[in-house]
C-alpha positions in Angstrom: 0.0 -0.1 0.0 1.6 3.2 -1.2 0.9 6.6 -2.8 2.4 10.1 -3.2 2.7 10.8 0.5 2.0 7.1 1.1 3.9 3.9 1.7 7.5 4.5 0.4 8.0 0.7 0.0 9.6 -2.1 1.8 13.4 -2.3 2.1 13.6 -4.9 -0.6 12.0 -2.4 -3.1 13.9 0.5 -1.8 17.1 -1.2 -2.5 16.4 -1.3 -6.3 14.5 1.8 -6.7 16.4 4.7 -8.5 15.7 7.9 -10.5 14.4 7.5 -14.0 16.7 8.3 -16.9 19.5 6.7 -18.7 22.5 5.5 -16.9 25.6 7.8 -16.9 29.2 7.3 -16.5 30.1 8.2 -12.7 32.6 11.0 -12.1 36.1 9.5 -12.0 35.0 6.2 -13.7 37.0 4.9 -16.7 34.3 4.6 -19.5 36.3 1.9 -21.0 35.7 -0.3 -18.1 31.9 -0.1 -18.1 29.7 -2.9 -19.5 29.0 -2.5 -23.2 26.2 -5.2 -23.6 23.8 -5.1 -20.7 21.8 -8.0 -22.0 24.2 -10.5 -20.4 22.9 -9.5 -17.1 19.4 -10.3 -18.0 17.5 -13.1 -16.4 15.5 -14.2 -13.3 17.3 -14.3 -10.0 16.4 -15.7 -6.7 15.7 -12.9 -4.3 14.6 -12.4 -0.7 12.0 -14.4 1.2 11.7 -16.9 -1.6 10.8 -14.1 -4.2 12.1 -13.6 -7.7 13.7 -10.5 -9.3 14.0 -10.1 -13.0 16.7 -8.0 -14.7 16.2 -6.6 -18.1 18.4 -4.4 -20.5 16.5 -1.3 -21.6 18.8 0.7 -23.8 21.7 2.0 -21.7 20.3 1.0 -18.4 19.4 -2.1 -16.5 16.0 -2.5 -15.0 15.0 -4.6 -12.0 11.4 -5.9 -11.8 10.1 -7.0 -8.5 6.5 -8.1 -8.5 5.1 -5.6 -11.0 7.4 -2.8 -9.7 10.1 -1.5 -12.2 13.3 0.0 -10.7 16.2 1.1 -13.0 19.8 0.7 -11.9 22.8 2.9 -12.5 26.0 1.6 -14.1 29.0 2.3 -11.6 31.8 0.1 -13.0 32.5 -3.2 -14.8 30.0 -5.6 -13.4 28.8 -3.1 -10.7 25.7 -1.1 -10.5 24.1 1.1 -7.9 20.7 1.6 -6.6 18.9 4.6 -5.2 20.6 4.1 -1.8 23.9 4.2 -3.6 24.6 0.6 -2.5 26.9 -1.2 -4.8 25.4 -4.3 -6.6 28.2 -6.2 -7.8 27.7 -9.2 -10.2 29.3 -12.5 -10.0 30.9 -14.6 -13.0 31.8 -18.2 -13.3 35.1 -19.5 -14.8 33.8 -19.2 -18.3 32.8 -15.5 -17.7 29.1 -16.1 -17.5 27.0 -14.0 -15.0 25.8 -16.3 -12.1 24.3 -14.0 -9.7 24.7 -10.6 -7.9 25.4 -9.4 -4.3 23.4 -6.9 -2.2 24.4 -5.8 1.3 26.4 -9.0 1.9 23.8 -11.4 0.6 24.2 -13.4 -2.8 21.3 -14.0 -5.1 21.8 -16.5 -8.0 20.6 -16.4 -11.4 18.2 -19.2 -12.0 17.3 -18.5 -15.7 18.1 -16.4 -18.6 14.5 -16.7 -20.0 12.2 -13.7 -19.4 8.5 -13.9 -19.5 7.1 -11.8 -22.4 4.6 -10.3 -20.0 7.4 -8.8 -17.9 9.2 -7.8 -21.1 6.2 -5.6 -22.0 6.9 -3.5 -18.9 9.6 -1.9 -21.1 7.5 -0.4 -23.7 4.0 1.4 -23.6 2.9 -0.5 -26.7 4.4 -2.9 -29.2 6.2 -1.1 -32.0 5.0 -1.2 -35.6 7.1 -1.9 -38.8 8.3 1.6 -38.7 9.8 1.3 -35.2 7.0 3.4 -33.6 4.0 2.5 -31.5 0.9 2.1 -33.4 -1.0 5.4 -33.7 -3.7 6.1 -31.3 -7.3 6.2 -32.7 -10.2 7.8 -30.7 -12.8 5.3 -30.1 -15.7 4.7 -27.6 -14.8 2.2 -24.9 -16.7 -1.1 -25.2 -20.1 -1.5 -23.7 -19.9 -4.4 -21.2 -22.3 -5.9 -18.8 -20.6 -4.3 -15.8 -23.0 -1.6 -15.1 -20.7 1.3 -16.5 -22.3 3.4 -19.2 -20.1 4.3 -22.0 -20.2 7.3 -24.5 -18.3 8.9 -27.3 -16.0 11.8 -27.2 -17.0 15.0 -28.6 -18.8 18.3 -27.9 -19.6 18.9 -24.3 -17.3 16.3 -22.9 -13.8 15.1 -23.7 -12.4 16.1 -27.0 -10.6 13.6 -29.1 -7.7 16.1 -29.5 -7.2 16.1 -25.7 -7.5 12.2 -25.6 -4.8 12.1 -28.2 -2.7 14.4 -26.1 -2.9 12.2 -23.1 -2.4 8.8 -25.0 0.4 10.1 -27.1 2.2 11.6 -24.2 2.2 8.1 -22.6 3.3 6.6 -25.8 6.3 9.1 -26.5 7.5 9.1 -22.7 6.2 12.5 -21.8 4.1 10.8 -19.1 6.2 7.7 -18.4 5.0 4.4 -16.9 1.2 5.1 -17.0 -0.4 1.7 -17.2 -4.1 2.7 -17.7 -6.2 5.7 -18.1 -10.1 5.9 -17.8 -12.2 9.2 -18.0 -15.8 9.0 -17.0 -17.4 12.3 -17.6 -21.2 13.5 -17.2 -22.3 10.0 -16.8 -20.5 7.9 -19.2 -17.0 6.5 -19.8 -15.5 8.2 -22.7 -11.8 7.2 -22.8 -10.3 3.8 -21.6 -6.8 3.0 -22.7 -4.1 0.6 -21.5 -0.3 0.4 -21.8 2.8 -1.7 -20.8 1.3 -5.1 -21.4 -1.9 -4.3 -19.2 -5.5 -4.8 -20.1 -9.0 -4.3 -18.7 -9.0 -7.8 -17.4 -5.7 -7.7 -15.5 -6.0 -6.6 -11.9 -3.4 -4.0 -10.9 -1.5 -3.6 -7.5 -3.1 -0.7 -5.7 -0.5 0.2 -3.1 -1.9 2.8 -0.7 -5.2 3.1 -2.6 -5.9 -0.1 -0.5 -6.3 2.3 2.5 -9.5 3.8 0.8 -10.9 0.4 0.4 -10.3 -0.5 4.0 -12.2 2.8 4.9 -15.2 1.8 2.9 -15.1 -1.7 4.6 -14.8 -0.1 7.9 -18.0 2.0 7.1 -19.8 -1.1 5.9 -19.0 -2.6 9.5 -20.3 0.6 11.1 -23.4 0.6 8.9 -24.2 -3.0 10.1 -23.6 -2.1 13.9 -20.5 -4.2 14.1 -18.3 -1.1 15.0 -18.9 2.6 16.0 -16.8 5.2 14.5 -16.2 7.0 17.8 -15.6 3.9 20.0 -12.0 3.1 21.4 -10.8 0.1 19.3 -7.4 -1.2 20.6 -9.0 -3.5 23.0 -10.7 -5.2 20.1 -7.3 -6.4 18.9 -7.1 -8.7 21.9 -3.4 -8.3 22.8 -3.0 -9.2 26.5 -0.1 -6.7 26.9 1.0 -3.5 25.0 4.5 -2.0 25.1 4.7 1.6 26.2 1.4 1.6 28.2 -0.4 4.8 28.2 -4.1 5.5 28.9 -4.3 7.6 25.7 -3.9 4.4 23.6 -7.2 3.1 24.9 -8.9 6.3 23.6 -7.8 5.8 20.0 -11.1 5.5 17.9 -11.9 4.0 14.5 -12.0 7.5 13.0 -8.6 8.3 14.6 -7.0 5.4 12.8 -8.5 6.0 9.5 -7.7 9.7 9.6 -4.0 9.3 10.6 -4.7 10.9 14.1 -3.8 7.9 16.3 -1.3 10.2 18.3 1.3 7.2 18.2 4.9 7.8 17.1 4.3 6.8 13.5 5.3 9.1 10.7 6.4 7.7 7.4 8.1 11.0 6.5 10.4 11.1 9.5 13.2 8.4 9.0 13.8 8.7 12.8 10.1 7.9 13.7 9.8 4.5 15.7 6.8 3.8 13.6 8.3 4.6 10.1 7.0 1.9 7.8 10.5 0.6 6.9 11.2 -0.2 10.6 8.1 -2.2 11.0 7.7 -4.2 7.7 10.0 -7.0 9.3 7.8 -7.5 12.3 5.7 -10.6 12.8 2.5 -8.7 13.6 2.2 -5.3 12.0 -0.9 -4.3 14.1 0.9 -5.2 17.4 4.1 -3.4 16.4 1.8 -0.4 15.6 0.0 -0.3 18.9 3.2 -0.9 20.7 4.6 2.4 19.6 5.0 5.2 22.2 2.3 8.0 22.2 3.4 11.5 21.1 -0.1 13.3 21.2 -3.6 13.0 22.2 -5.6 10.9 19.7 -7.6 13.0 17.4 -5.3 16.0 17.5 -2.5 15.8 15.0 -2.4 14.2 11.4 0.8 12.2 10.5 1.0 9.9 7.6 1.3 6.4 9.1 1.1 3.3 6.7 0.4 1.0 9.6 -2.8 2.7 11.3 -5.3 2.0 8.5 -4.2 -1.6 8.1 -4.7 -1.9 11.8 -8.3 -0.5 11.4 -8.7 -3.3 8.8 -7.7 -5.9 11.3 -10.2 -4.3 13.8 -12.9 -4.4 11.1 -12.3 -8.2 10.2 -12.3 -9.1 13.9 -15.8 -7.4 14.2 -17.0 -8.9 11.2 -15.8 -12.4 12.4 -14.3 -13.2 8.9 -11.2 -12.5 6.8 -11.3 -9.0 5.4 -11.3 -10.0 1.8 -14.4 -12.3 2.4 -16.2 -9.4 4.2 -15.1 -7.2 1.2 -16.7 -9.5 -1.3 -19.9 -9.6 0.6 -20.5 -6.0 1.5 -18.8 -4.1 -1.2 -17.6 -6.0 -4.4 -20.7 -8.3 -4.9 -23.0 -5.3 -4.8 -20.8 -3.5 -7.4 -20.8 -6.6 -9.7 -17.1 -7.5 -9.2 -16.7 -11.4 -8.9 -14.1 -13.0 -6.8 -11.9 -14.0 -9.9 -11.7 -10.4 -10.9 -9.5 -9.1 -8.0 -7.2 -10.6 -5.2 -6.2 -9.5 -1.9 -3.9 -11.3 0.7 -4.7 -9.1 3.8 -2.0 -10.5 6.0 -0.3 -8.1 8.4 3.2 -9.7 8.9 6.7 -10.0 7.4 5.4 -12.3 4.7 3.8 -9.3 3.1 6.8 -7.0 3.1 7.1 -7.0 -0.7 3.3 -6.8 -1.2 2.2 -4.4 1.6 -0.9 -6.2 2.3 -2.4 -4.5 -0.8 -5.4 -5.3 -2.9 -5.3 -5.8 -6.7 -8.1 -4.2 -8.7 -9.0 -3.8 -12.4 -9.2 -0.1 -13.7 -13.0 -0.4 -14.3 -13.5 -1.5 -10.8 -11.5 1.3 -9.4 -13.8 3.5 -11.6 -16.8 1.8 -9.8 -15.4 2.8 -6.4 -15.0 6.4 -7.7 -18.7 6.4 -8.9 -19.9 4.8 -5.7 -18.2 7.7 -3.7 -19.6 10.3 -6.3 -23.2 9.0 -5.9 -22.9 9.1 -2.0 -22.6 5.3 -1.6 -25.5 4.2 -4.1 -24.8 1.9 -7.0 -27.8 1.4 -9.4 -30.5 2.2 -7.0 -28.9 0.1 -4.0 -27.1 1.9 -1.0 -24.1 -0.1 -0.7 -22.4 2.1 1.9 -24.5 4.7 4.0 -24.5 8.2 2.7 -23.4 9.4 6.2 -20.3 7.3 6.0 -19.3 8.4 2.4 -19.8 12.0 3.5 -17.5 11.5 6.5 -14.8 9.8 4.3 -14.6 12.7 2.0 -15.0 15.5 4.6 -11.9 17.1 6.3 -11.0 15.0 9.2 -7.4 16.0 9.6 -4.6 17.8 8.1 -1.8 15.5 6.6 1.2 16.6 4.4 -0.4 20.2 3.8 -3.6 18.4 2.3 -6.9 17.8 3.9 -7.6 14.2 4.7 -10.8 12.4 5.2 -11.1 8.7 6.3 -8.6 6.8 3.9 -9.2 9.5 1.3 -7.5 12.7 0.2 -9.4 16.0 -0.3 -7.3 18.4 -2.4 -7.4 21.5 -4.4 -5.8 22.1 -7.8 -5.0 25.6 -9.2 -5.7 25.0 -12.9 -4.6 27.6 -15.5 -6.9 28.3 -18.3 -7.3 31.2 -20.9 -9.8 32.8 -18.5 -7.4 32.7 -15.5 -6.9 30.4 -12.6 -9.6 28.0 -11.5 -9.5 26.5 -7.9 -10.9 22.9 -8.6 -11.8 20.6 -5.7 -11.0 17.0 -6.0 -11.4 13.9 -3.9 -8.7 11.4 -4.4 -8.0 7.8 -3.7 -4.2 7.4 -4.1 -1.4 4.8 -4.2 2.2 4.9 -4.9 3.1 4.6 -8.6 0.2 6.3 -9.9 -2.8 4.5 -8.7 -5.4 7.1 -8.6 -9.1 7.6 -8.5 -9.9 11.3 -8.9 -13.4 12.4 -8.2 -14.2 16.1 -9.3 -17.6 17.1 -8.3 -17.8 20.3 -10.1 -17.2 18.7 -13.4 -19.2 15.4 -12.9 -15.9 13.8 -13.5 -14.2 10.5 -12.3 -10.8 9.8 -13.7 -8.8 6.5 -13.0 -5.1 5.9 -13.6 -2.8 2.9 -12.7 1.0 3.1 -13.1 4.4 2.0 -12.3 6.2 5.3 -11.4 7.1 4.1 -8.1 8.9 6.3 -5.4 8.8 9.4 -7.8 6.4 12.1 -8.5 3.7 10.5 -10.6 3.1 11.9 -14.0 -0.7 11.5 -13.7 -0.7 14.7 -11.6 0.5 16.7 -14.5 -2.0 15.1 -16.8 -4.8 16.1 -14.5 -3.6 19.6 -13.8 -2.1 20.7 -17.3 -4.3 18.7 -19.8 -7.6 17.2 -18.6 -8.9 19.8 -16.1 -8.0 22.8 -18.3 -9.7 21.3 -21.3 -12.8 20.4 -19.5 -12.9 23.9 -17.7 -12.7 25.6 -20.9 -15.8 24.0 -22.5 
């Protein structure tokens, strides 16, 4: 679970994350000593916790793929690369000169295969190249009408113009907006644009990172609606731990609302490396919720907003205990089934321990199903005449509950304003946003009857989808 101002990632991902761009010769390095053919490093390598890491050559850089995350490495010297933390990553060769593995922080990871799955290889290009060496040209077309409850429509006057759609899609294809995996625009009651890139399609669930927090908040609301929980009740006792470190009576005043609004008062701040509750320090623990409630208290609950990735998953644990079933099972029953999302169309291993340090306990959703969540919020909890989540809970999720990272925050959901430049001046546009690291976004813009969905792989960097919204899509729709 991640997002801009959201989970920065487990250590194993941070080790391979680096800035985008081509590798450059390090200062003082002898360019003659640098590797010339990066393809010899390609392959599948055994990695931490029984996982796999794939290395691929992409022009002048080497790219590591962990799960579905893509992390370029910098060339440092012959057979040595560096990651974003500037850790050296030396490669090993056998007597015949063949690459056999690499080292990272004292650990050795062997290469187990040189064959790379074509689906992984597709992560390097937005779309397959045509005979002329370029991606196939984009053609404006209406999204397909499916039996999923989403109405579709055509681009044109009064809604998204084809020229604007071309600017967005071509910007993804030419690298102006790198690593955008999907875009869907729903305007004035209809889905008018739906496009996929880098091997993704409408049927492939995508990792949501911290957008999972928004899903947990909706499920907590479903539990409140059913009388299983109260938003204002102290919830730590529900976790059932016989003893808690750093005992403090204020811990027993932490409510469900405090957890969902990042106002627990515990020493947990993902943007402070020294914070005891910084996510990187807790991923290795055997029980994330226990590690969270064991933290010291810094402030009274409900008074200060600090972005803390372990608080909302703890609210998820509280919710499943109250429901008496696993959170994924509860989600299917109270949220996904009503939205017409079947069990084979998503996946979620909500387990809060070290086995999930490379998956973050995140849900995987398809972009059209992300859109359904956005429409559900836009429609105050209703879906095709059925009240799935109460109107009062939806209003609470999008209302200002706290102030986090200079933005208003509701319950698992951001509330932000954009200053959008148009020919008639600057417009202040209100947005409600579900967000996850890498560019997993659902933007709800009430004033424009607009819901926009993105997925992406721009992990641990500023997502280009923010620029698409602020500089392309919103200006165009405001100028109509």
